[in-house]
Every structure is written in structure tokens, then in C-alpha cells.
C-alpha positions, 0 to 999 in steps of 0.5 A: 500500500503506498504511503500517503502524505497528509502534511504536518501533524498538529495537536490543537493548543486549545482543544487537544485534537490531533490533525494534519494540515493537509498541506494548506497555508493556514493550519486551522483545527477542524474541531474548534477552528483555532488557528495554530499560528496563534499558539502562545509561545512557550518561553524557556524560562517558564519551562525551566521554572516549572522544572526547578519547582518540580525538583524543589518539591521532590527534594522537600518530600524526600527530606520530610520522609527522611526526617520521619524515618529518623524520628521513628528510629530514635523512638524505637531505640529508646523503647529498646533501651527501656526493654533491656533495662526491664529485662536486666532488672528482672534478671538481677532480682531473680539472682538475688532471690536465688542467693537468698534462698541458698543462704537460707538453705545453708543456715537451715542445714547448720 
């Protein structure tokens, strides 16, 4: 099948319809009638500002996530230390009770 040349492909800046210009001198959207020559110019500083804004918001989101993770790590470490103190204290009390029982058993044998 032969290749058919419809001209240059456009997407209307107003309504978003995709169309070909069919090699006409004026490129007009068939859906809304907007002349594509009237398209507002996109300047490089605007695009650059949008990119910087996106990077800034992404970096801020990453910082907040890292801060939240660090806060969680700090809380967990404190809880672990409390648990270890509780366990360590319970073990010492049991050892003291066993020593008292042994000493009382020794006293009874004499």
C-alpha cells in the first residue's frame, strides 16, 4: 500500500485534537477552528521554572520522609533501651532471690 502524505501533524493548543494540515497555508483545527499560528509561545524560562519547582518539591518530600524515618528510629531505640533495662532488672532480682534462698538453705542445714 503506498504511503500517503497528509502534511504536518498538529495537536490543537486549545482543544487537544490531533490533525494534519493537509498541506494548506493556514493550519486551522477542524474541531474548534483555532488557528495554530496563534499558539502562545512557550518561553524557556517558564519551562525551566516549572522544572526547578518540580525538583524543589521532590527534594522537600524526600527530606520530610527522611526526617520521619529518623524520628521513628530514635523512638524505637529508646523503647529498646527501656526493654533491656526491664529485662536486666528482672534478671538481677531473680539472682538475688536465688542467693537468698541458698543462704537460707545453708543456715537451715547448720
